[in-house]
C-alpha positions in Angstrom: -68.1 7.4 67.6 -65.0 6.1 65.8 -62.6 8.1 63.9 -63.4 7.4 60.2 -59.6 7.3 59.2 -58.9 4.7 61.9 -62.1 2.7 61.0 -61.1 2.6 57.3 -57.6 1.3 58.1 -59.0 -1.1 60.5 -61.6 -2.3 58.1 -59.0 -2.6 55.3 -56.8 -4.6 57.7 -59.6 -6.9 58.6 -60.4 -7.4 54.8 -56.8 -8.1 54.0 -56.5 -10.5 56.8 -59.7 -12.5 55.9 -58.5 -12.5 52.2 -55.1 -13.8 53.3 -56.9 -16.7 55.0 -59.0 -17.5 51.9 -57.3 -20.2 49.6 -58.8 -18.7 46.5 -57.3 -15.2 47.3 -54.1 -16.8 48.3 -53.9 -18.5 44.8 -55.0 -15.3 43.0 -52.3 -13.2 45.0 -49.7 -15.9 44.3 -50.6 -15.9 40.5 -50.7 -12.0 40.5 -47.3 -12.0 42.3 -45.9 -14.5 39.8 -47.3 -12.6 36.9 -45.7 -9.3 38.2 -42.4 -11.2 38.9 -42.6 -12.7 35.4 -43.2 -9.4 33.8 -40.4 -7.8 35.9 -38.0 -10.6 34.8 -39.2 -10.1 31.1 -38.5 -6.3 31.5 -35.2 -6.9 33.0 -34.4 -9.4 30.3 -35.4 -6.9 27.5 -33.2 -4.2 29.2 -30.3 -6.6 29.7 -30.6 -7.7 26.1 -30.5 -4.1 25.0 -27.4 -3.4 27.1 -25.8 -6.5 25.6 -26.7 -5.4 22.2 -25.3 -1.9 22.9 -22.1 -3.4 24.3 -21.9 -5.7 21.0 -22.4 -2.7 18.8 -19.6 -0.7 20.8 -17.3 -3.6 20.5 -18.0 -4.2 16.9 -17.5 -0.4 16.3 -14.3 -0.5 18.2 -13.1 -3.6 16.2 -14.1 -1.8 12.8 -12.2 1.2 13.9 -9.0 -0.9 14.8 -9.5 -2.8 11.5 -9.5 0.4 9.6 -6.4 1.7 11.4 -4.7 -1.6 10.7 -5.6 -1.5 7.0 -4.6 2.2 6.8 -1.2 1.5 8.4 -0.9 -1.5 5.9 -1.8 0.7 3.0 0.8 3.4 4.1 3.3 0.6 4.6 2.6 -0.8 1.1 2.9 2.7 -0.3 6.2 3.3 1.2 7.4 -0.1 -0.1 6.2 0.6 -3.4 7.7 4.1 -3.4 11.1 2.6 -2.3 11.0 0.0 -4.9 10.1 2.6 -7.6 13.1 4.8 -6.3 15.3 1.6 -6.4 14.2 0.8 -9.9 14.6 4.4 -11.0 18.1 4.5 -9.6 18.9 1.2 -11.3 17.6 2.4 -14.6 19.7 5.7 -14.3 22.7 3.5 -13.5 22.1 1.4 -16.5 21.5 4.5 -18.7 24.8 6.0 -17.4 26.6 2.7 -18.1 24.9 2.6 -21.5 25.9 6.2 -22.3 29.6 5.4 -21.1 29.7 2.4 -23.2 28.4 4.1 -26.3 30.8 7.0 -25.6 33.6 4.5 -25.4 32.4 2.7 -28.6 32.2 6.1 -30.4 35.8 6.9 -29.2 37.0 3.6 -30.3 35.3 4.0 -33.6 36.9 7.6 -34.0 40.3 6.3 -33.1 39.8 3.4 -35.6 38.7 5.9 -38.1 41.7 8.1 -37.4 44.0 5.2 -37.7 42.4 4.1 -41.0 42.7 7.7 -42.3 46.3 8.0 -41.1 47.1 4.6 -42.7 45.4 5.8 -45.9 47.4 9.1 -45.9 50.5 7.3 -45.3 49.7 4.8 -48.2 48.9 7.9 -50.4 52.2 9.4 -49.3 54.0 6.2 -50.1 52.3 5.9 -53.4 53.0 9.5 -54.4 56.7 8.9 -53.4 56.7 5.8 -55.5 55.0 7.7 -58.5 57.8 10.5 -58.1 60.5 8.0 -58.0 59.0 6.3 -61.1 58.5 9.6 -62.7 62.1 10.5 -62.0 63.3 7.2 -63.2 61.4 7.7 -66.5 62.7 11.1 -66.8 66.3 10.0 -66.2 65.8 7.2 -68.8 64.4 9.8 -71.3 67.3 12.1 -70.5 69.8 9.2 -70.8 68.3 8.2 -74.1 68.4 11.6 -75.5 72.0 11.9 -74.3 72.9 8.9 -76.2 71.3 10.1 -79.4 
């Protein structure tokens, strides 16, 4: 008697061989192999698209991060420029204020000196007027004394 395992494999080999000779089986096997290959390509394409999509997301994420860093650097640069401009404007305003204070102080000093000069001239004019008044008074007194001496 034959070994059942060996018989099974022999019988399976014979069925496969006969099936391989049958054009209908060949067609069905070809279609099945094509369908399996098509499905394998579809699965491969799906995975490939998922990989591409993941890479695209990673590239976009890296680009967004780079853009954020560039924008942040630009904002910092703008802040520094604005700060420098504010400091420059503040210094210019301080300089203008100091010049204005100096000009006003010079004007006040000039006005004070002019007022002192006017006061001095007024005092001199008063002194001259008092001197004239005294001389006139003396002249009047002399004339009165002379007129009384003649009487």
